[in-house]
TITORTOR-136273 format. One record per residue: x, y, z of N, C-alpha, C in turn; residue in one letter. Coordinates in steps of 0.02 Angstrom, whole numbers, plus 32768, in hexadecimal, padded with zeros to 4 digits. Atoms other than C-alpha are relative to their C-alpha. Layout:
XYZXYZXYZA ...
% end
This chain:
80118029803AD7977763C06C7FD080247FD2X 802C7FE08031D74677A0BFCC7FC37FD47FF3X 803E8025800AD690776DBFB97FDE80177FC0X 801E7FF08041D6407765BF0D7FBF7FD97FF9X 8041801F800AD5897742BEE97FF67FEE7FB7X 801780148043D54E76E0BE527FB4800C8001X 80467FEB7FFDD4A67736BE357FD97FE37FC5X 802C801D8033D42376D3BDD77FC880327FF2X 802B7FC8800FD3C1775BBD7F7FBF7FF07FDDX 80418013801CD32C76F8BD3D7FD57FE38037X 802F801B7FCFD29276D1BDA57FCA7FD57FDFX 803480248025D22D7678BD1E7FFF7FB68012X 800580497FF6D1EC75C8BD46801C7FDB7FC3X 7FE380268037D24C7549BCDE803C80217FE1X 7FC87FD9801BD2DC75C3BCC3803E7FD57FF3X 7FC0801F800ED37B7587BC708036801A802FX 7FCD7FDF7FD8D3D975FDBCE180147FDA803EX 7FEE80267FC5D3D37586BD75803B7FD27FF3X 7FC8802C8012D4447508BD1E803F80287FF0X 7FC67FD68011D4B47593BCDC8020801C803FX 7FE57FE37FC3D4C675E2BD8880247FCB802AX 7FDF80367FDBD4EF753ABDD980457FF17FE1X 7FC0800C8022D576751BBD5680318039800EX 7FD57FC67FF1D5BA75CBBD71801E7FFA8046X 7FE880077FBCD5C775ADBE2C80317FC68007X 7FD3803A7FFDD6197503BE11804480107FE2X 7FC17FEC801ED69C754ABD9C80258031802EX 7FE27FCF7FD3D6BA75DABE1480207FDE803CX 7FE580247FC6D6D57560BEA480427FDE7FF0X 7FC180208015D7637510BE3F803680347FF0X 7FCF7FCD8010D7B975B7BE2080387FFE8034X 7FC880057FD0D86875B9BE6F7FF9802C803DX 80087FD37FC7D83E764EBEDD7FCD7FE58032X 8032801F7FD3D7A675F1BF22801E7FC38022X 7FE3803E7FE4D8087550BF3C802E8010803BX 7FD27FEE7FCAD88A75A8BFAA7FDF802C8036X 80247FDB7FCCD8047607C00B8005804B7FFDX 7FFC7FB78006D82576B6BFCA7FBD801F7FEEX 80417FE78018D77876C6BF7E7FCB7FCB800DX 8039802D7FFCD6CE767ABF9F7FCB80177FCFX 80367FF1802ED63F7671BF247FBF7FE3801DX 804080167FE5D5887665BF577FC9800D7FCCX 80377FF9802FD4F17647BEE97FC780278021X 80377FD67FE7D46B76CDBF037FC87FFD7FCDX 80388009802ED3C476A0BEB47FCD8038800BX 802D7FC67FFAD35D773CBE947FB97FEA8010X 804580177FF5D2BC76D6BE977FF27FF5804AX 800B800E7FB9D2D676ADBF4F7FF580408029X 80087FC27FDBD2D07765BF807FBB80207FF4X 80467FEB800CD2227783BF357FF8804B8006X 80057FB87FFED241783CBF1D7FC280187FDAX 80397FE58025D1A2789BBEF0801980337FCDX 7FEF7FC8802BD1A0791ABE64800E803B802DX 7FE57FCE7FD2D20079AABEB27FC9802A8021X 80357FDD7FDBD19079F2BF3A801C8028803BX 7FE27FD77FCBD20C7A52BFA77FED804A7FF4X 80147FBA8009D1CE7B05BFC5803B80307FF9X 7FC57FD58004D27F7B4DBFD180317FE27FCDX 7FCF801A8030D2FD7B3EBF4180397FDA8021X 7FCD802C7FE2D3807AB7BF5F804080248013X 7FC17FDC7FF3D40F7B35BF5D800480198048X 80017FE77FBCD3D87B72C00980077FC98035X 7FF680387FD2D3E17AC4C0567FCD7FF88036X 803380037FCCD3417AD9C0B97FCC7FCA7FEFX 802A80388015D2F97A2DC0957FCA7FF28035X 803780097FD1D24E7A13C0E47FDE7FBD7FFAX 80208041800AD216796CC09D802F7FC88018X 7FD780377FE6D25178CBC0EF80227FDA7FC7X 7FE280238039D270787AC044803E80257FE7X 7FC77FD78015D2E3790AC01580397FFA8031X 7FCC80067FCDD3417900C0BA80237FBD7FFBX 7FE280438006D35D7846C0A2802D7FFD7FC2X 7FD87FFE803ED39B7862BFF0803E802A800AX 7FC77FD37FF3D40B78F1C02980357FDD802BX 7FD180237FD5D45A7886C0B080277FCC7FD9X 7FDE80338029D48177FDC033803280207FD2X 7FD47FE18031D4CA786DBFAD803980268021X 7FCD7FDA7FDCD52878D9C02A80387FD5801BX 7FCD802D7FE3D5877840C06980337FE87FCDX 7FD380198034D5DD781FBFC2802F80367FE6X 7FCD7FD3801DD678786BBF717FFC80047FB4X 800580018049D64C783FBEBE7FC87FD17FECX 803980268019D5CD77E9BE50800F7FDF7FBCX 8005801D8042D5B67773BDBE7FB67FFA7FF1X 804780018012D50E7790BD6B7FF37FCC7FCBX 801780328030D4BA76FEBD137FBD80197FE5X 803D7FE0801BD4387747BC9D7FED7FE67FBBX 8018800C8044D3CC7716BC097FF480437FDEX 80137FC48024D39B7792BB847FB57FFE7FF2X 80487FF9800DD2E577CABB817FF6803F7FD6X 80117FC6802AD2B2783BBAF0803880347FFEX 7FC77FD4800BD3607883BAD3801D801C8041X 7FE87FE37FC1D38278A0BB8D80017FCA8036X 8001802C7FC5D3937854BC3B7FB87FF58015X 8043800C7FE5D2FF7810BC9B7FE8803C8028X 801D7FCB7FD6D289788BBCEF800F7FF48049X 7FF280117FBBD2A6782EBD92804680168014X 7FBC7FED7FF0D361784EBD8A8008804C8003X 7FFD7FB77FFFD34E7906BD5F7FDF801B8040X 80237FEB7FC3D2D27918BDEF802C7FF4803DX 7FD4800F7FC8D34D78C5BE66803A80328005X 7FCB7FCD8001D3D6793EBE327FE58042801BX 801D7FBF7FEED36379D4BE467FEC8006804AX 80137FFE7FBAD33379A3BEF88037801E802DX 7FC77FED7FD5D3E279CFBF3A802D80327FDEX 7FCD7FD4801DD4707A49BF2280447FF38021X 7FBE80047FDFD4FE7A4DBFA3801B7FB98002X 7FEA80457FFBD5027990BFB080227FE77FC1X 7FDF80128040D5387985BEF9804280247FF6X 7FCA7FD18011D5BA7A10BEFF80457FE28007X 7FB8800F7FFED67379F6BED8800E7FB58003X 7FF780488005D664793EBEAF80077FED7FB6X 7FF580178045D68E78D8BE147FCB7FCC7FECX 803080318019D61F786DBDA680177FDF7FC0X 7FF78025803ED63277E7BD237FBD7FE67FE9X 80418011801ED5AC77A1BCB180027FBC7FDDX 800D803F8023D56D76F8BC787FBB80067FE2X 80417FF48021D4E3770CBBF77FEE7FC67FD2X 80178036802DD4797695BB917FC180167FDCX 803B7FEE8027D3F576A1BB0B800A7FF07FB6X 7FFD800B8049D3D17698BA51803D80247FE3X 7FC67FD98015D456771EBA3880377FFE8035X 7FCD80087FCDD4BF76E1BACA7FF7802F803BX 800C7FD27FC8D4747765BB3D802C803E7FFEX 7FD17FC88003D4F177E6BB017FDE80448006X 80227FBF7FFDD4717871BAEE7FE4800E8046X 80157FF77FBBD4307852BB9E803A801C8029X 7FC77FE87FDAD4DF786DBBE1801280487FEDX 7FF57FBA8013D4F1790EBB7D7FD7802F802DX 802C7FD77FD6D45D7955BBDD80137FF9804AX 7FEE800D7FBAD4947905BC81803E80298014X 7FC37FD97FF2D53F7959BC777FEE804A800DX 80137FBA7FF8D4EC7A04BC657FDD800C8042X 80247FF97FC1D47779EABCF8802F7FFA803BX 7FD1800A7FC8D50479ACBD678030803B8007X 7FD37FC67FFDD5747A3EBD387FE180388029X 80227FCB7FDBD4F17AB3BD837FFF7FF4804BX 7FFB800E7FB8D4FE7A5ABE2A80487FF08014X 7FB880027FF2D5BC7A5FBE22801C7FB98006X 7FE480438006D5DD79AABDF4802C7FFF7FC2X 7FD180038038D675798DBD847FFA7FBC7FDEX 8006803D8026D650790CBCFE80417FEE7FDEX 7FC280168021D6E478A5BCC17FF47FF17FB7X 800680078049D707788EBC097FEB7FBA7FEAX 800E80458016D70477D0BBF97FB97FEB8013X 804680147FF6D659777FBBEB7FF67FB97FE5X 801380428017D61676CEBBDD7FBE80067FDBX 803A7FFB802CD59A76C4BB4D7FE97FBA7FEDX 801B8043800BD52C7629BB437FC680027FCEX 803480038032D4C075FDBAAE7FCE7FC98010X 803280357FF5D41C75A0BAC280027FCC7FC8X 7FFB80308037D447754ABA1D803B7FD18009X 7FC380297FFED4F7750ABA4180157FEB8046X 7FEC80117FBCD5067504BAFF7FCA7FDB8027X 803680287FE2D46674A3BB217FF27FC67FD1X 800E803D8026D43A73F2BAEA7FB57FF18005X 8049800A8001D38573D4BAB57FED7FB87FECX 800E80468011D3937318BA967FC67FE6802BX 803A801B7FDDD2EC72C8BAC27FCC80338012X 80317FCC7FF0D294736FBAD77FCB80067FCAX 80357FF0802FD1EF7396BA85800A80487FEAX 7FEF7FBD8016D223742BBA1D7FC3802B7FEFX 803C7FD78006D16E7461BA0B7FEA801C8044X 80107FE97FBCD16A747EBAC7802A803E800FX 7FDA7FC27FF5D19B7534BAEA802380028043X 7FDF80027FBFD1CF7505BB9C803B7FD08001X 7FC880308003D2517484BB62804280258007X 7FC27FDB7FF2D2F174C7BBB0803E7FDC7FE8X 7FC580268014D364743BBB79802F7FF6803CX 7FCE800C7FCDD3FD7404BBDB803C802D7FF3X 7FC87FD28007D4867482BBFB80417FDA7FF8X 7FBF8020800DD5297446BBAD802E80347FDFX 7FD67FCA801CD5A174D8BB99803A7FE57FD8X 7FC880138029D62574CEBB13804280028027X 7FC080077FDCD6D874A4BB44802480428009X 7FDE7FBF7FFBD70F7558BB287FE4802C8037X 80227FD27FD2D697759FBBA8802180038045X 7FE07FFD7FBDD6F1756DBC49803F802A8000X 7FC67FD28001D79775BFBC177FEB80497FFCX 80187FBB8004D736765CBBE97FE680168045X 80197FF27FBDD6DF7653BC9280398011802FX 7FC87FF57FD3D7857649BCEC802280437FF2X 7FE47FBE8010D7C876E1BC8F7FD58037801DX 802E7FCE7FE4D72D7742BCC180068003804CX 7FFA80027FB8D73D7709BD75804280208018X 7FC17FDE7FF0D7F4773FBD777FF7804B8005X 800B7FB78002D7BC77EEBD497FD380188038X 802E7FED7FCAD72C77F4BDC5802480008043X 7FDB80047FC1D79D77BCBE538031803A8006X 7FCE7FCA7FFED8267838BE257FE08044800CX 80217FC07FF9D7AE78CABE167FDE80068044X 801F7FFE7FBED751789BBEB5803380118036X 7FCB7FF17FD0D7F4789FBF15801980487FF7X 7FE67FBC800DD82F7940BEC07FD18036801AX 80327FCE7FEBD78E799ABEEF7FF48000804CX 800B80067FB7D7977966BFA6800D80418025X 7FF57FC17FDBD7E57A0CBFE17FC680317FF9X 803A7FD38009D7517A6CBF977FC67FE9802BX 803680197FD5D6D679FBBFF1800F800E804AX 7FEC7FF37FBAD7387A0FC0937FF580498012X 800B7FB87FF3D7347ACDC0837FB780108006X 80487FF37FFDD6797ACCC0627FE37FE88041X 8019801B7FC1D65B7A5FC0FB8014802D803AX 7FE87FD27FCBD6C67AD3C1677FD880418000X 80267FC18004D6687B6CC1277FB97FF8801AX 8045800C7FE9D5C17B1BC1537FFD7FEA8049X 7FFF80147FBAD5FA7AF1C20280007FB6800BX 7FFC80487FFAD60F7A39C1DE7FC27FDB7FEAX 803E80208017D55F7A17C19E80037FF67FB5X 8003800D8048D55A79C1C0F67FBA800A7FE5X 80467FF38012D49C79D2C0F57FE9803B802AX 80147FC67FD9D4697A83C1297FC07FF58026X 803B80087FD6D3EA7A89C1B57FC980307FEAX 80397FD4800FD33C7AD2C19E8003803D802EX 
% end
């Protein structure tokens, strides 16, 4: 069975991303491949892993993880065949927490596919531009289709105090967003399956260990 993680890439208190990630997981669970049991989707909340700013003494490419937090993160990521990243846009890029989480690992990302659900003032499109580049360096294949959510049109602020900078509003995605999501999921599933032989070869070459031993 193909396993795909929905990675919530914001750790900020009061984040809009929590509602977006839940919706992503709910739509994914209704995907035909999930309904018939060919694919499973699991929500992975980056905040729950409490990764420190990268403090591993050995570069991730060598797989010699010494910190318990890194080992836990590696075990989680290594268990998936593909990813859907849910990310806001911070200052023209992804969150620092998400970039840090990517940089902690290497082999666990390799030869897997990724789709993107972004949100922000500009729909989070510039965050995904940077995210695609970072993922390419760890051998993750980003699919073309992307869900782009606007904080102006996909959130409802009825009853909110608009002078309150923490007012997140209620997430109400437009009717066009779920079909776009399903197109993106089709691509992630197809690419995750297509890349399986490469992952199998890498596992065989490492002696069956998906997380290299220290």
